[in-house]
C-alpha positions as CSV (number, residue, x, y, z in Angstrom):
1,X,-73.2,41.8,1.5
2,X,-76.6,43.2,2.6
3,X,-76.9,46.8,3.9
4,X,-77.7,45.4,7.3
5,X,-74.7,43.1,7.6
6,X,-72.5,45.9,6.2
7,X,-73.7,48.5,8.7
8,X,-73.1,46.0,11.6
9,X,-69.7,45.0,10.3
10,X,-68.7,48.7,10.2
11,X,-70.0,49.0,13.8
12,X,-72.6,51.5,12.7
13,X,-75.7,51.6,14.9
14,X,-78.2,49.8,12.7
15,X,-81.9,50.3,12.4
16,X,-84.5,47.7,11.4
17,X,-88.2,48.6,11.1
18,X,-90.8,45.8,11.4
19,X,-93.7,45.8,8.9
20,X,-97.0,44.1,9.5
21,X,-98.2,41.9,6.7
22,X,-102.0,42.3,6.0
23,X,-104.6,39.8,6.7
24,X,-105.5,39.9,3.0
25,X,-103.8,41.2,-0.1
26,X,-104.0,45.0,0.4
27,X,-100.4,45.9,0.8
28,X,-100.3,49.7,0.5
29,X,-100.4,50.4,4.3
30,X,-97.7,47.8,4.9
31,X,-95.4,49.3,2.3
32,X,-95.9,53.0,3.2
33,X,-93.0,53.0,5.7
34,X,-90.6,51.8,3.0
35,X,-90.9,55.1,1.2
36,X,-91.0,57.3,4.3
37,X,-88.1,55.6,6.0
38,X,-85.8,54.9,3.0
39,X,-82.3,56.0,3.9
40,X,-83.1,56.0,7.6
41,X,-83.2,52.3,8.2
42,X,-81.0,49.4,7.0
43,X,-83.8,46.8,6.6
44,X,-87.5,46.2,6.8
45,X,-88.4,43.1,8.7
46,X,-91.4,40.9,7.9
47,X,-92.8,38.4,10.5
48,X,-93.9,34.9,9.4
49,X,-97.5,34.5,10.7
50,X,-96.4,36.1,14.0
51,X,-98.1,34.9,17.2
52,X,-99.6,32.1,15.0
53,X,-102.0,34.5,13.3
54,X,-102.5,34.0,9.6
55,X,-101.2,36.8,7.4
56,X,-100.0,37.4,3.8
57,X,-96.9,35.3,3.0
58,X,-93.8,36.8,4.6
59,X,-91.7,35.8,1.5
60,X,-94.1,37.6,-0.8
61,X,-94.1,40.6,1.4
62,X,-90.3,40.7,1.4
63,X,-90.3,40.6,-2.4
64,X,-92.7,43.6,-2.4
65,X,-90.4,45.4,0.0
66,X,-87.4,44.9,-2.3
67,X,-89.5,46.1,-5.3
68,X,-90.4,49.2,-3.4
69,X,-86.7,50.0,-2.9
70,X,-86.2,48.7,0.6
71,X,-84.0,45.8,1.9
72,X,-86.0,43.0,3.5
73,X,-85.4,40.8,6.6
74,X,-87.4,37.6,6.3
75,X,-88.7,35.7,9.3
76,X,-89.0,32.0,8.8
77,X,-90.9,29.9,11.5
78,X,-90.5,26.2,12.0
79,X,-94.1,25.9,13.2
80,X,-95.8,25.7,9.8
81,X,-93.4,23.8,7.5
82,X,-91.4,20.6,7.4
83,X,-87.7,20.6,6.5
84,X,-88.5,20.1,2.8
85,X,-90.6,23.2,2.7
86,X,-88.2,25.2,4.9
87,X,-85.3,24.5,2.6
88,X,-87.3,25.3,-0.4
89,X,-88.4,28.6,1.2
90,X,-84.8,29.4,2.0
91,X,-83.7,28.8,-1.6
92,X,-86.6,30.8,-2.8
93,X,-85.6,33.8,-0.7
94,X,-82.0,33.6,-2.0
95,X,-83.3,33.5,-5.6
96,X,-85.3,36.6,-4.9
97,X,-82.3,38.5,-3.6
98,X,-83.3,38.2,0.1
99,X,-80.2,37.7,2.3
100,X,-81.3,38.7,5.8
101,X,-83.0,36.0,7.7
102,X,-84.5,35.7,11.2
103,X,-85.0,32.0,12.0
104,X,-87.5,31.2,14.8
105,X,-89.3,28.2,16.1
106,X,-92.7,30.1,16.2
107,X,-95.4,30.5,18.8
108,X,-97.7,27.5,19.3
109,X,-100.9,27.4,17.2
110,X,-103.2,27.5,20.2
111,X,-102.1,31.1,20.9
112,X,-103.2,32.3,17.4
113,X,-106.3,32.6,15.2
114,X,-106.2,29.0,13.8
115,X,-106.0,27.0,17.0
116,X,-107.1,23.8,15.2
117,X,-104.2,23.9,12.7
118,X,-101.7,21.1,12.9
119,X,-98.2,22.4,14.0
120,X,-95.2,20.9,12.3
121,X,-91.9,21.7,14.2
122,X,-90.0,19.2,12.0
123,X,-87.0,21.4,13.0
124,X,-86.4,23.9,15.7
125,X,-84.6,27.2,15.4
126,X,-81.2,25.8,16.1
127,X,-81.6,23.1,13.5
128,X,-82.9,25.6,11.0
129,X,-79.8,27.7,11.4
130,X,-77.8,24.5,10.7
131,X,-79.8,23.8,7.7
132,X,-79.3,27.3,6.3
133,X,-75.6,27.0,7.0
134,X,-75.6,23.8,5.0
135,X,-77.3,25.4,2.1
136,X,-74.7,28.1,2.1
137,X,-72.0,25.4,2.0
138,X,-73.7,23.9,-1.1
139,X,-75.6,21.0,0.4
140,X,-79.2,20.3,1.5
141,X,-80.0,18.7,4.9
142,X,-79.6,15.2,3.4
143,X,-76.2,16.0,2.0
144,X,-77.2,16.4,-1.6
145,X,-75.3,18.9,-3.7
146,X,-77.0,22.2,-4.8
147,X,-76.9,23.8,-8.2
148,X,-75.7,27.1,-6.9
149,X,-75.5,28.0,-3.2
150,X,-77.2,31.0,-1.4
151,X,-75.6,33.6,0.8
152,X,-77.4,34.6,4.0
153,X,-77.0,36.9,7.0
154,X,-78.4,34.6,9.7
155,X,-80.3,35.9,12.7
156,X,-82.0,34.4,15.8
157,X,-83.9,35.5,18.9
158,X,-82.5,35.8,22.4
159,X,-84.5,36.8,25.5
160,X,-82.4,39.0,27.9
161,X,-85.3,39.0,30.5
162,X,-85.6,35.2,30.6
163,X,-86.0,33.7,34.1
164,X,-84.1,31.7,35.0
165,X,-81.3,33.0,32.8
166,X,-79.3,29.8,32.6
167,X,-81.4,27.9,30.0
168,X,-81.6,31.0,27.8
169,X,-77.8,31.3,27.8
170,X,-77.5,27.7,26.7
171,X,-79.9,28.4,23.8
172,X,-77.9,31.5,22.9
173,X,-74.7,29.5,22.8
174,X,-76.3,26.8,20.7
175,X,-77.6,29.3,18.2
176,X,-74.1,30.9,18.0
177,X,-72.6,27.5,17.4
178,X,-75.2,26.8,14.7
179,X,-74.2,29.9,12.8
180,X,-76.3,32.8,14.1
181,X,-74.5,36.1,13.1
182,X,-77.0,38.5,14.8
183,X,-79.6,38.3,17.5
184,X,-82.9,40.2,18.0
185,X,-84.5,40.6,21.4
186,X,-88.2,40.8,22.3
187,X,-89.2,44.4,23.1
188,X,-87.1,45.9,25.8
189,X,-88.4,48.3,28.5
190,X,-86.1,47.4,31.4
191,X,-82.7,48.6,30.3
192,X,-80.9,47.3,33.4
193,X,-81.7,43.7,32.3
194,X,-80.5,44.5,28.8
195,X,-77.3,45.9,30.3
196,X,-76.8,42.8,32.4
197,X,-77.3,40.6,29.4
198,X,-74.8,42.6,27.3
199,X,-72.2,42.3,30.0
200,X,-72.6,38.5,30.1
201,X,-72.2,38.1,26.4
202,X,-69.4,40.6,25.5
203,X,-67.2,37.8,24.2
204,X,-69.7,36.9,21.5
205,X,-68.9,38.1,17.9
206,X,-72.6,38.1,17.0
207,X,-74.3,41.5,16.8
208,X,-77.3,42.4,18.9
209,X,-80.4,44.4,17.9
210,X,-82.6,45.4,20.8
211,X,-86.3,45.6,20.0
212,X,-88.2,48.7,21.0
213,X,-92.0,48.9,20.5
214,X,-94.8,51.4,20.8
215,X,-97.2,49.9,23.4
216,X,-100.9,49.7,22.6
217,X,-103.6,50.7,25.2
218,X,-104.6,47.0,25.5
219,X,-101.0,46.0,26.4
220,X,-100.6,48.8,28.9
221,X,-103.9,47.7,30.6
222,X,-102.8,44.1,30.7
223,X,-99.5,45.1,32.3
224,X,-101.2,47.3,34.8
225,X,-103.7,44.7,35.9
226,X,-101.2,41.8,36.1
227,X,-102.6,40.0,33.1
228,X,-99.3,40.4,31.2
229,X,-98.1,37.2,29.7
230,X,-95.1,38.3,27.7
231,X,-91.5,37.3,28.1
232,X,-90.6,40.9,28.9
233,X,-91.7,43.2,31.7
234,X,-92.7,46.9,31.8
235,X,-91.4,48.8,34.9
236,X,-94.2,50.7,36.8
237,X,-92.5,54.1,36.3
238,X,-92.8,53.7,32.5
239,X,-96.4,52.6,32.7
240,X,-97.2,55.7,34.8
241,X,-96.4,57.8,31.7
242,X,-99.6,56.6,30.1
243,X,-101.9,57.6,33.0
244,X,-104.9,59.7,31.8
245,X,-104.0,59.3,28.1
246,X,-106.1,57.7,25.4
247,X,-106.5,57.6,21.7
248,X,-103.8,59.3,19.7
249,X,-102.4,60.9,22.8
250,X,-101.7,57.4,24.2
251,X,-99.8,56.4,21.0
252,X,-97.8,59.6,20.9
253,X,-96.7,59.0,24.5
254,X,-95.8,55.5,23.4
255,X,-93.7,56.7,20.5
256,X,-91.9,59.2,22.8
257,X,-91.1,56.6,25.4
258,X,-89.8,54.3,22.6
259,X,-87.7,57.1,21.2
260,X,-86.2,57.8,24.6
261,X,-85.4,54.1,25.1
262,X,-83.7,54.0,21.6
263,X,-81.6,57.1,22.5
264,X,-80.4,55.5,25.7
265,X,-79.6,52.1,24.1
266,X,-77.5,53.9,21.5
267,X,-75.8,56.3,23.9
268,X,-75.0,53.7,26.5
269,X,-73.9,51.1,23.8
270,X,-76.3,48.5,25.1
271,X,-76.8,47.0,21.6
272,X,-75.4,47.2,18.1
273,X,-78.7,48.5,16.7
274,X,-82.4,48.6,17.2
275,X,-85.5,46.8,15.9
276,X,-88.5,49.0,15.8
277,X,-92.1,47.8,16.3
278,X,-95.3,49.9,16.1
279,X,-97.9,47.4,15.1
280,X,-101.0,49.1,13.8
281,X,-99.3,52.5,13.8
282,X,-96.4,52.4,11.2
283,X,-96.7,56.2,11.0
284,X,-95.0,56.3,14.4
285,X,-91.8,54.5,13.3
286,X,-90.3,57.8,12.0
287,X,-91.5,59.6,15.2
288,X,-89.4,57.1,17.3
289,X,-86.3,58.0,15.4
290,X,-87.0,61.7,15.6
291,X,-87.4,61.6,19.4
292,X,-84.1,59.5,19.5
293,X,-82.3,62.2,17.6
294,X,-81.6,59.9,14.7
295,X,-83.3,61.7,11.8
């Protein structure tokens, strides 16, 4: 059993910190939080070419995380690989001791830095959950027997702020039926919407990790001018906290806001844990926990 699954099974408030793979092979900055946050988080999460932007292999990064003494959570996107490659990657993760998985469809290539790349989508996230479950049962997706089966803790994404909510609820239930054991949200700023989602899904046995992130100046500017194109919203009163701030002061305000949100999510039992994001400023991950009173 992974540390993450064990913490959630014991109803402990779990903490996952996201790392940003480099666009290259210099990994020191990516791995720095593993040493500074060891003992404070249950797992370090590694995206798989997030937002369709090419980065160092998520599987290789997860192996480096494990070697540095952390527990890894591997993202695997359907966008870039067919079923043959996805299954091979899943078995490779298991052979390297990686149990925690977040299985996603992946953003479309036109949103990223290789817009002319050919997308695959041979499977979607629901089908990939089913494939992973089949591997755990000792069979590949064609029914052929495996020589040794893996053990995974399977995760998926759910969007509490989706509008309309109905189709998202259908996807949530499909992912549950396909074997999802935990869910991670996009970054949450509107806690009322998270609370509403929590109330509608109380019967689910799956655990929920609410993502909390440190905003960048660019993101705040987009939200303020109406150019925001994310699946989550930022309430105006929260945006107002950044007025007149720039540079490091802006990021410190962002970390303080994130820490306050984490504290409320924990105190109000709006999720079973949190998923921390501070892209470009991994030094602020510890600050978030400090503000939340968790370290």
